All heavy atoms as an XYZ file, in Angstrom:
749
protein
N      -7.587    -14.171     30.097
C      -7.552    -12.966     29.306
C      -6.255    -12.936     28.500
O      -5.174    -13.165     29.019
C      -7.654    -11.752     30.222
C      -7.748    -10.461     29.484
S      -8.096     -9.137     30.676
C      -7.415     -7.792     29.806
N      -6.382    -12.635     27.245
C      -5.233    -12.601     26.360
C      -4.533    -11.251     26.475
O      -5.162    -10.208     26.401
C      -5.728    -12.815     24.936
C      -4.671    -13.196     23.982
C      -5.281    -13.647     22.691
N      -5.908    -12.499     22.024
C      -6.398    -12.523     20.814
N      -6.375    -13.638     20.132
N      -6.937    -11.458     20.264
N      -3.226    -11.264     26.651
C      -2.504     -9.991     26.725
C      -2.295     -9.455     25.319
O      -2.079    -10.204     24.380
C      -1.166    -10.163     27.438
O      -0.335    -10.988     26.674
N      -2.369     -8.164     25.193
C      -2.187     -7.534     23.891
C      -0.745     -7.116     23.725
O      -0.166     -6.477     24.592
C      -3.090     -6.312     23.745
C      -4.547     -6.669     23.675
C      -5.385     -5.437     23.426
O      -5.006     -4.334     23.772
N      -6.542     -5.643     22.832
N      -0.188     -7.514     22.600
C       1.171     -7.123     22.263
C       1.054     -5.907     21.359
O       0.312     -5.931     20.385
C       1.907     -8.266     21.535
C       3.295     -7.841     21.106
C       1.951     -9.497     22.403
N       1.736     -4.818     21.685
C       1.640     -3.635     20.837
C       2.127     -3.938     19.429
O       3.132     -4.601     19.245
C       2.526     -2.593     21.513
C       3.224     -3.281     22.607
C       2.654     -4.647     22.781
N       1.384     -3.469     18.445
C       1.753     -3.655     17.048
C       2.749     -2.573     16.673
O       2.437     -1.397     16.734
C       0.511     -3.570     16.160
C       0.786     -3.857     14.721
C       0.975     -5.161     14.293
C       0.882     -2.832     13.798
C       1.231     -5.434     12.963
C       1.145     -3.102     12.470
C       1.313     -4.405     12.056
N       3.963     -2.942     16.291
C       4.954     -1.913     15.949
C       4.590     -1.227     14.640
O       4.215     -1.870     13.677
C       6.252     -2.698     15.816
C       5.835     -4.090     15.503
C       4.474     -4.280     16.136
N       4.686      0.071     14.643
C       4.381      0.837     13.439
C       5.631      0.968     12.594
O       6.713      1.218     13.102
C       3.881      2.226     13.814
O       3.690      3.001     12.665
N       5.466      0.778     11.286
C       6.604      0.972     10.397
C       6.662      2.419      9.932
O       7.550      2.809      9.217
C       6.550      0.012      9.193
C       5.246      0.148      8.424
C       6.784     -1.413      9.618
C       5.182     -0.658      7.154
N       5.679      3.199     10.374
C       5.657      4.624     10.058
C       6.097      5.407     11.283
O       5.703      5.102     12.396
C       4.241      5.072      9.677
C       3.624      4.475      8.421
C       2.177      4.917      8.295
C       4.401      4.888      7.201
N       6.874      6.426     11.071
C       7.236      7.305     12.179
C       6.033      8.184     12.488
O       5.082      8.261     11.700
C       8.430      8.175     11.776
O       8.032      9.115     10.784
N       6.052      8.865     13.583
C       4.966      9.778     13.934
C       4.750     10.832     12.870
O       3.621     11.187     12.533
N       5.846     11.315     12.288
C       5.755     12.344     11.243
C       5.109     11.791      9.976
O       4.478     12.528      9.228
C       7.147     12.887     10.924
N       5.237     10.496      9.714
C       4.615      9.873      8.552
C       3.194      9.424      8.862
O       2.314      9.516      8.019
C       5.422      8.652      8.102
C       6.798      8.965      7.565
C       7.610      7.696      7.375
O       7.639      6.826      8.236
N       8.284      7.603      6.243
N       2.990      8.919     10.069
C       1.698      8.351     10.451
C       0.610      9.407     10.571
O      -0.520      9.191     10.120
C       1.843      7.591     11.774
C       0.616      6.828     12.257
C       0.190      5.791     11.237
C       0.903      6.174     13.601
N       0.918     10.546     11.134
C      -0.092     11.583     11.350
C      -0.747     12.061     10.061
O      -1.973     12.027      9.950
C       0.503     12.770     12.143
O       1.001     12.273     13.392
C      -0.527     13.843     12.395
N       0.017     12.477      9.030
C      -0.643     12.895      7.790
C      -1.402     11.749      7.117
O      -2.453     11.956      6.521
C       0.483     13.397      6.891
C       1.714     13.362      7.680
C       1.452     12.689      8.973
N      -0.872     10.528      7.228
C      -1.531      9.370      6.639
C      -2.894      9.142      7.289
O      -3.903      8.974      6.602
C      -0.635      8.136      6.783
C      -1.265      6.862      6.290
C      -1.539      6.688      4.945
C      -1.576      5.851      7.166
C      -2.118      5.513      4.480
C      -2.152      4.676      6.713
C      -2.416      4.506      5.372
N      -2.943      9.168      8.609
C      -4.215      8.988      9.316
C      -5.176     10.136      9.033
O      -6.388      9.922      8.914
C      -3.979      8.845     10.825
C      -3.300      7.548     11.262
C      -3.024      7.569     12.761
C      -4.124      6.341     10.879
N      -4.651     11.337      8.909
C      -5.484     12.485      8.580
C      -6.121     12.306      7.206
O      -7.319     12.538      7.030
C      -4.666     13.776      8.629
C      -5.422     15.068      8.371
C      -6.528     15.263      9.402
C      -4.486     16.252      8.396
N      -5.340     11.860      6.239
C      -5.874     11.601      4.894
C      -6.981     10.551      4.952
O      -8.030     10.706      4.339
C      -4.778     11.106      3.943
C      -3.840     12.163      3.453
C      -2.788     11.559      2.536
O      -2.105     10.607      2.900
N      -2.662     12.121      1.349
N      -6.748      9.469      5.684
C      -7.752      8.413      5.792
C      -9.018      8.907      6.475
O     -10.129      8.569      6.066
C      -7.194      7.210      6.553
C      -6.202      6.320      5.809
C      -5.706      5.204      6.723
C      -6.794      5.746      4.539
N      -8.870      9.719      7.498
C     -10.038     10.187      8.250
C     -10.918     11.127      7.435
O     -12.093     11.284      7.729
C      -9.608     10.875      9.549
O      -8.997     12.118      9.260
N     -10.362     11.743      6.406
C     -11.126     12.691      5.598
C     -11.883     12.027      4.454
O     -12.639     12.689      3.750
C     -10.206     13.790      5.073
C      -9.677     14.667      6.171
C      -8.646     15.667      5.683
O      -8.113     15.544      4.594
N      -8.359     16.658      6.506
N     -11.677     10.733      4.268
C     -12.380     10.028      3.202
C     -13.804      9.721      3.638
O     -14.064      9.424      4.796
C     -11.650      8.733      2.850
C     -10.248      8.894      2.296
C      -9.584      7.538      2.123
C     -10.260      9.648      0.985
N     -14.723      9.779      2.689
C     -16.114      9.495      3.017
C     -16.322      7.994      3.173
O     -15.562      7.189      2.644
C     -17.040     10.065      1.955
C     -16.786      9.513      0.555
C     -17.649     10.174     -0.488
O     -17.473     11.370     -0.724
O     -18.494      9.471     -1.046
N     -17.359      7.638      3.911
C     -17.681      6.241      4.155
C     -18.579      5.743      3.028
O     -19.788      5.682      3.148
C     -18.372      6.088      5.516
C     -18.548      4.634      5.891
O     -17.977      3.749      5.264
N     -19.348      4.389      6.906
N     -17.954      5.403      1.913
C     -18.672      4.932      0.730
C     -17.749      3.999     -0.024
O     -16.571      3.847      0.317
C     -19.067      6.106     -0.164
O     -17.902      6.718     -0.689
N     -18.250      3.397     -1.078
C     -17.417      2.524     -1.903
C     -16.229      3.306     -2.469
O     -15.103      2.837     -2.485
C     -18.246      1.921     -3.038
C     -17.489      0.909     -3.877
C     -17.079     -0.340     -3.114
O     -17.793     -0.745     -2.178
O     -16.025     -0.918     -3.453
N     -16.483      4.531     -2.906
C     -15.421      5.386     -3.434
C     -14.384      5.698     -2.352
O     -13.181      5.675     -2.603
C     -16.026      6.679     -3.976
O     -15.021      7.581     -4.346
N     -14.863      5.981     -1.142
C     -13.954      6.271     -0.034
C     -13.106      5.065      0.331
O     -11.914      5.197      0.633
N     -13.703      3.884      0.267
C     -12.970      2.651      0.561
C     -11.884      2.428     -0.491
O     -10.749      2.089     -0.167
C     -13.927      1.444      0.640
C     -14.815      1.580      1.878
C     -13.168      0.122      0.654
C     -15.971      0.614      1.930
N     -12.226      2.658     -1.753
C     -11.242      2.499     -2.825
C     -10.096      3.506     -2.673
O      -8.932      3.168     -2.879
C     -11.906      2.648     -4.187
C     -12.805      1.481     -4.534
C     -13.597      1.703     -5.810
O     -13.643      2.799     -6.348
N     -14.245      0.648     -6.291
N     -10.430      4.735     -2.286
C      -9.390      5.751     -2.068
C      -8.488      5.343     -0.905
O      -7.265      5.527     -0.966
C     -10.023      7.110     -1.800
C     -10.659      7.726     -3.013
C     -11.398      9.021     -2.670
O     -11.790      9.263     -1.532
N     -11.606      9.858     -3.677
N      -9.088      4.783      0.157
C      -8.303      4.345      1.313
C      -7.361      3.215      0.920
O      -6.184      3.211      1.302
C      -9.227      3.903      2.446
N      -7.861      2.255      0.152
C      -7.010      1.152     -0.303
C      -5.846      1.687     -1.152
O      -4.711      1.238     -1.006
C      -7.832      0.147     -1.111
C      -8.816     -0.622     -0.268
C      -9.780     -1.450     -1.104
O     -10.080     -1.121     -2.250
N     -10.265     -2.527     -0.527
N      -6.145      2.633     -2.005
C      -5.108      3.231     -2.854
C      -4.049      3.915     -1.994
O      -2.840      3.741     -2.214
C      -5.749      4.229     -3.827
C      -4.830      4.701     -4.893
N      -3.954      5.752     -4.712
C      -4.621      4.250     -6.155
C      -3.260      5.926     -5.818
N      -3.645      5.042     -6.714
N      -4.480      4.687     -0.994
C      -3.532      5.365     -0.096
C      -2.660      4.371      0.657
O      -1.455      4.583      0.823
C      -4.283      6.236      0.913
C      -4.754      7.594      0.439
C      -5.645      8.239      1.496
C      -3.579      8.493      0.115
N      -3.265      3.282      1.108
C      -2.516      2.285      1.879
C      -1.444      1.641      1.012
O      -0.274      1.565      1.400
C      -3.470      1.236      2.477
C      -4.310      1.882      3.580
C      -2.696      0.032      3.016
C      -5.488      1.053      4.044
N      -1.825      1.182     -0.188
C      -0.856      0.536     -1.080
C       0.239      1.528     -1.471
O       1.426      1.205     -1.447
C      -1.557     -0.062     -2.323
C      -0.544     -0.526     -3.351
C      -2.469     -1.211     -1.912
N      -0.158      2.745     -1.823
C       0.801      3.772     -2.207
C       1.791      4.052     -1.075
O       3.001      4.143     -1.295
C       0.036      5.039     -2.568
C       0.801      6.014     -3.401
C      -0.096      7.148     -3.869
O      -0.460      8.013     -3.037
O      -0.440      7.162     -5.057
N       1.296      4.172      0.147
C       2.177      4.454      1.280
C       3.100      3.285      1.598
O       4.264      3.493      1.962
C       1.356      4.861      2.511
C       1.032      6.329      2.498
O       1.892      7.162      2.718
N      -0.208      6.664      2.198
N       2.619      2.051      1.454
C       3.489      0.900      1.677
C       4.614      0.855      0.642
O       5.757      0.535      0.972
C       2.681     -0.404      1.644
C       1.790     -0.633      2.866
C       0.881     -1.828      2.645
C       2.636     -0.824      4.121
N       4.297      1.195     -0.597
C       5.343      1.254     -1.622
C       6.340      2.374     -1.331
O       7.550      2.204     -1.534
C       4.727      1.432     -3.014
C       3.968      0.236     -3.578
C       3.309      0.593     -4.905
C       4.875     -0.965     -3.743
N       5.857      3.502     -0.842
C       6.759      4.606     -0.473
C       7.694      4.198      0.651
O       8.886      4.513      0.629
C       5.951      5.836     -0.034
C       5.378      6.631     -1.161
C       4.625      7.831     -0.610
C       3.898      8.577     -1.695
N       3.095      9.690     -1.165
N       7.154      3.506      1.631
C       7.973      3.065      2.758
C       9.057      2.105      2.280
O      10.215      2.210      2.668
C       7.099      2.400      3.836
C       6.221      3.450      4.513
C       7.958      1.662      4.863
C       5.095      2.861      5.319
N       8.690      1.203      1.399
C       9.635      0.177      0.927
C      10.667      0.735     -0.054
O      11.844      0.408      0.013
C       8.847     -0.975      0.271
C       9.704     -2.040     -0.379
C      10.529     -2.773      0.666
N      11.312     -3.814      0.036
C      12.609     -3.720     -0.218
N      13.278     -2.634      0.107
N      13.256     -4.707     -0.780
N      10.211      1.598     -0.994
C      11.096      2.017     -2.073
C      11.422      3.503     -2.083
O      12.103      3.979     -2.985
C      10.473      1.634     -3.434
C      10.247      0.152     -3.580
C       8.972     -0.367     -3.586
C      11.317     -0.715     -3.705
C       8.761     -1.728     -3.713
C      11.117     -2.083     -3.829
C       9.835     -2.588     -3.830
N      10.936      4.259     -1.129
C      11.167      5.700     -1.123
C      10.118      6.390     -1.971
O       9.035      5.873     -2.185
N      10.439      7.529     -2.487
C       9.472      8.256     -3.314
C       9.060      7.419     -4.521
O       9.881      6.724     -5.097
C      10.051      9.592     -3.771
C      10.119     10.626     -2.674
C       8.775     10.926     -2.023
O       7.785     11.150     -2.751
O       8.719     10.929     -0.790
N       7.799      7.517     -4.875
C       7.291      6.746     -6.000
C       7.552      7.468     -7.313
O       7.240      8.642     -7.452
C       5.784      6.506     -5.856
C       5.336      5.723     -4.638
C       3.840      5.473     -4.693
C       6.090      4.425     -4.510
N       8.111      6.736     -8.246
C       8.282      7.279     -9.587
C       7.115      6.786    -10.448
O       6.194      6.136     -9.962
C       9.637      6.879    -10.174
C       9.803      5.377    -10.314
O       8.806      4.622    -10.213
O      10.943      4.934    -10.529
N       7.159      7.090    -11.715
C       6.074      6.735    -12.628
C       5.855      5.222    -12.701
O       4.721      4.746    -12.736
C       6.407      7.290    -14.015
C       5.227      7.422    -14.938
C       5.612      8.140    -16.223
O       6.042      9.308    -16.152
O       5.487      7.506    -17.282
N       6.945      4.458    -12.713
C       6.834      3.003    -12.814
C       6.143      2.402    -11.593
O       5.281      1.544    -11.731
C       8.216      2.373    -12.972
C       8.853      2.611    -14.319
C      10.185      1.899    -14.443
O      10.981      1.896    -13.492
N      10.439      1.319    -15.599
N       6.546      2.837    -10.405
C       5.933      2.301     -9.196
C       4.482      2.771     -9.039
O       3.622      2.002     -8.637
C       6.753      2.677     -7.959
C       8.094      1.969     -7.827
C       8.893      2.555     -6.678
C       7.906      0.478     -7.647
N       4.218      4.019     -9.368
C       2.862      4.552     -9.276
C       1.920      3.754    -10.171
O       0.787      3.467     -9.791
C       2.839      6.047     -9.659
O       3.693      6.749     -8.750
C       1.452      6.620     -9.563
N       2.392      3.368    -11.342
C       1.563      2.588    -12.267
C       1.231      1.210    -11.696
O       0.206      0.623    -12.057
C       2.271      2.446    -13.601
N       2.054      0.686    -10.816
C       1.812     -0.645    -10.238
C       0.738     -0.618     -9.157
O       0.172     -1.642     -8.820
C       3.097     -1.211     -9.646
C       4.102     -1.876    -10.595
C       3.909     -1.621    -12.015
N       4.823     -2.351    -12.883
C       5.609     -1.766    -13.758
N       5.650     -0.451    -13.865
N       6.350     -2.481    -14.572
N       0.432      0.540     -8.598
C      -0.604      0.622     -7.559
C      -1.921      0.092     -8.110
O      -2.585     -0.737     -7.481
C      -0.758      2.061     -7.018
C      -1.948      2.171     -6.075
C       0.517      2.512     -6.324
N      -2.311      0.520     -9.295
C      -3.558      0.073     -9.908
C      -3.526     -1.429    -10.173
O      -4.514     -2.130     -9.942
C      -3.827      0.843    -11.224
O      -3.846      2.238    -10.927
C      -5.137      0.441    -11.844
N      -2.381     -1.927    -10.636
C      -2.243     -3.370    -10.879
C      -2.408     -4.160     -9.584
O      -3.063     -5.195     -9.567
C      -0.882     -3.685    -11.495
O      -0.727     -3.046    -12.733
N      -1.799     -3.674     -8.520
C      -1.924     -4.347     -7.228
C      -3.365     -4.330     -6.732
O      -3.873     -5.331     -6.234
C      -0.998     -3.699     -6.194
C       0.483     -4.032     -6.340
C       1.335     -3.044     -5.567
C       0.745     -5.450     -5.866
N      -4.030     -3.194     -6.877
C      -5.406     -3.073     -6.392
C      -6.384     -3.919     -7.200
O      -7.492     -4.200     -6.731
C      -5.841     -1.610     -6.391
C      -5.153     -0.748     -5.334
C      -5.508      0.714     -5.530
C      -5.525     -1.217     -3.936
N      -5.999     -4.357     -8.387
C      -6.860     -5.212     -9.208
C      -6.848     -6.666     -8.728
O      -7.691     -7.454     -9.132
C      -6.425     -5.138    -10.668
N      -5.907     -6.995     -7.850
C      -5.821     -8.363     -7.327
C      -6.970     -8.655     -6.364
O      -7.480     -7.746     -5.709
C      -4.503     -8.551     -6.567
C      -3.219     -8.454     -7.364
C      -2.021     -8.459     -6.404
C      -3.113     -9.583     -8.362
N      -7.345     -9.931     -6.250
C      -8.310    -10.299     -5.204
C      -7.715     -9.949     -3.839
O      -6.485    -10.000     -3.661
C      -8.459    -11.813     -5.366
C      -7.933    -12.125     -6.730
C      -6.930    -11.054     -7.070
N      -8.552     -9.566     -2.864
C      -8.046     -9.107     -1.557
C      -7.035    -10.036     -0.893
O      -6.025     -9.570     -0.370
C      -9.314     -8.985     -0.708
C     -10.401     -8.752     -1.702
C     -10.005     -9.517     -2.934
N      -7.262    -11.339     -0.937
C      -6.332    -12.262     -0.280
C      -4.968    -12.256     -0.969
O      -3.931    -12.254     -0.315
C      -6.910    -13.676     -0.266
C      -6.060    -14.645      0.532
C      -6.714    -16.007      0.643
O      -7.767    -16.255      0.070
N      -6.091    -16.898      1.387
N      -4.964    -12.208     -2.292
C      -3.710    -12.176     -3.036
C      -2.982    -10.845     -2.814
O      -1.756    -10.813     -2.663
C      -3.974    -12.401     -4.517
C      -2.742    -12.749     -5.297
C      -3.065    -13.083     -6.743
O      -4.213    -13.025     -7.173
N      -2.042    -13.426     -7.505
N      -3.729     -9.749     -2.764
C      -3.127     -8.438     -2.480
C      -2.454     -8.454     -1.113
O      -1.309     -8.014     -0.964
C      -4.188     -7.334     -2.542
C      -3.724     -5.939     -2.111
C      -2.581     -5.440     -2.988
C      -4.894     -4.973     -2.120
N      -3.148     -8.971     -0.116
C      -2.581     -9.052      1.239
C      -1.290     -9.856      1.236
O      -0.310     -9.487      1.887
C      -3.584     -9.686      2.206
O      -4.720     -8.886      2.312
N      -1.288    -10.951      0.494
C      -0.107    -11.802      0.416
C       1.082    -11.041     -0.182
O       2.191    -11.093      0.346
C      -0.438    -13.023     -0.443
C       0.452    -14.197     -0.250
C      -0.124    -15.413     -0.968
O      -0.816    -15.291     -1.973
N       0.173    -16.584     -0.453
N       0.847    -10.318     -1.276
C       1.928     -9.536     -1.892
C       2.410     -8.427     -0.966
O       3.603     -8.160     -0.882
C       1.490     -8.948     -3.230
C       1.666     -9.902     -4.378
C       0.566    -10.405     -5.045
C       2.930    -10.311     -4.789
C       0.726    -11.301     -6.102
C       3.091    -11.206     -5.835
C       1.981    -11.690     -6.486
O       2.135    -12.563     -7.517
N       1.492     -7.773     -0.290
C       1.896     -6.683      0.603
C       2.725     -7.209      1.770
O       3.660     -6.546      2.216
C       0.672     -5.906      1.089
C      -0.081     -5.136     -0.002
C      -1.301     -4.440      0.576
C       0.825     -4.146     -0.728
N       2.394     -8.409      2.247
C       3.196     -9.010      3.316
C       4.595     -9.379      2.826
O       5.559     -9.349      3.580
C       2.495    -10.245      3.881
C       1.271     -9.964      4.741
C       0.555    -11.259      5.081
C       1.674     -9.221      6.012
N       4.718     -9.717      1.552
C       6.010    -10.095      0.972
C       6.810     -8.895      0.471
O       7.955     -9.039      0.058
C       5.795    -11.047     -0.207
C       5.187    -12.360      0.170
C       4.805    -13.180     -1.061
O       4.993    -12.759     -2.191
N       4.258    -14.350     -0.815
N       6.211     -7.725      0.509
C       6.822     -6.531     -0.078
C       8.227     -6.259      0.444
O       9.108     -5.868     -0.311
C       5.921     -5.320      0.161
C       6.237     -4.060     -0.611
C       6.209     -4.322     -2.115
C       5.235     -2.972     -0.269
N       8.458     -6.499      1.722
C       9.778     -6.212      2.288
C      10.856     -7.122      1.720
O      12.039     -6.818      1.810
C       9.749     -6.323      3.808
O       9.510     -7.665      4.179
N      10.449     -8.244      1.114
C      11.414     -9.189      0.562
C      11.606     -9.018     -0.944
O      12.474     -9.651     -1.530
C      10.958    -10.613      0.859
C      10.830    -10.886      2.334
C      10.064    -12.168      2.606
O       9.654    -12.861      1.703
N       9.856    -12.456      3.879
N      10.782     -8.173     -1.575
C      10.870     -7.978     -3.014
C      11.772     -6.796     -3.354
O      11.700     -5.758     -2.711
C       9.488     -7.700     -3.611
C       8.457     -8.812     -3.575
C       7.131     -8.312     -4.122
C       8.933    -10.017     -4.359
N      12.581     -6.988     -4.365
C      13.346     -5.854     -4.878
C      12.429     -5.062     -5.800
O      11.372     -5.545     -6.220
C      14.571     -6.341     -5.662
O      14.160     -6.942     -6.882
N      12.844     -3.878     -6.120
C      12.091     -3.044     -7.049
C      11.902     -3.778     -8.378
O      10.820     -3.797     -8.952
C      12.834     -1.724     -7.240
C      12.247     -0.819     -8.278
C      13.189      0.366     -8.535
N      12.773      1.088     -9.696
C      11.817      2.009     -9.709
N      11.228      2.342     -8.592
N      11.480      2.610    -10.825
N      12.967     -4.397     -8.868
C      12.925     -5.101    -10.150
C      11.950     -6.272    -10.101
O      11.245     -6.542    -11.068
C      14.328     -5.582    -10.541
C      15.291     -4.466    -10.884
C      15.770     -3.658     -9.661
O      15.797     -4.201     -8.526
O      16.096     -2.474     -9.841
N      11.917     -6.995     -8.982
C      10.987     -8.115     -8.850
C       9.537     -7.631     -8.868
O       8.685     -8.245     -9.503
C      11.258     -8.883     -7.556
C      12.541     -9.674     -7.581
C      12.895    -10.241     -6.223
O      12.731     -9.575     -5.193
N      13.390    -11.463     -6.205
N       9.269     -6.534     -8.186
C       7.917     -5.981     -8.166
C       7.497     -5.550     -9.577
O       6.401     -5.867    -10.029
C       7.820     -4.805     -7.201
C       6.435     -4.151     -7.120
C       5.449     -5.057     -6.417
C       6.515     -2.812     -6.444
N       8.387     -4.850    -10.268
C       8.073     -4.386    -11.618
C       7.854     -5.577    -12.563
O       6.961     -5.530    -13.423
C       9.175     -3.475    -12.150
C       9.407     -2.160    -11.409
C      10.588     -1.417    -11.990
C       8.158     -1.309    -11.386
N       8.621     -6.640    -12.394
C       8.477     -7.825    -13.254
C       7.176     -8.569    -12.972
O       6.539     -9.089    -13.890
C       9.666     -8.749    -13.075
N       6.772     -8.641    -11.709
C       5.540     -9.362    -11.349
C       4.289     -8.633    -11.796
O       3.251     -9.242    -11.982
C       5.472     -9.579     -9.841
C       6.390    -10.645     -9.362
C       6.126    -10.972     -7.921
N       7.146    -11.872     -7.438
C       7.135    -12.424     -6.241
N       6.151    -12.170     -5.407
N       8.086    -13.224     -5.873
N       4.386     -7.322    -11.941
C       3.228     -6.521    -12.303
C       3.539     -5.650    -13.515
O       3.645     -4.433    -13.419
C       2.776     -5.651    -11.116
C       2.322     -6.477     -9.970
C       3.180     -6.756     -8.926
C       1.045     -7.018     -9.955
C       2.771     -7.550     -7.863
C       0.643     -7.821     -8.910
C       1.496     -8.092     -7.856
N       3.685     -6.283    -14.678
C       3.949     -5.491    -15.883
C       2.741     -4.641    -16.216
O       1.610     -4.987    -15.909
C       4.209     -6.543    -16.952
C       3.567     -7.789    -16.454
C       3.582     -7.703    -14.959
N       2.995     -3.515    -16.854
C       1.907     -2.625    -17.246
C       1.371     -3.123    -18.588
O       2.132     -3.324    -19.530
C       2.393     -1.171    -17.385
C       2.912     -0.689    -16.033
C       1.291     -0.279    -17.884
C       3.560      0.666    -16.088
N       0.066     -3.325    -18.630
C      -0.558     -3.786    -19.865
C      -0.544     -2.655    -20.884
O      -0.870     -1.528    -20.572
C      -1.986     -4.229    -19.599
N      -0.113     -2.963    -22.092
C      -0.104     -1.931    -23.125
C      -1.503     -1.774    -23.710
O      -2.219     -2.746    -23.847
C       0.901     -2.260    -24.216
O       0.691     -3.569    -24.668
N      -1.894     -0.512    -24.055
C      -3.256     -0.270    -24.544
C      -3.536     -0.880    -25.898
O      -2.775     -1.215    -26.674
C      -3.336      1.254    -24.643
C      -1.964      1.783    -24.458
C      -1.091      0.669    -24.007
């Protein structure tokens, strides 16, 4: 039998509770899944960089446009990226 190692949370209880509440209120549909992905990426950026400003908020959509495996890779590297590196890797496309 494999022993389970507890997964450390990077969210405090005060941060985790509202986050889980938001996720639990989403409907089980494609739209709900997209909203959940958006919340997860947004919250990871908040944890890494503090409150999100306009520049960081605009990158959420860019990140979510990535294929799932590439998105996972960037999110795992997030702790090693500076704000400037993140902004440079995901420029906002001009209309």
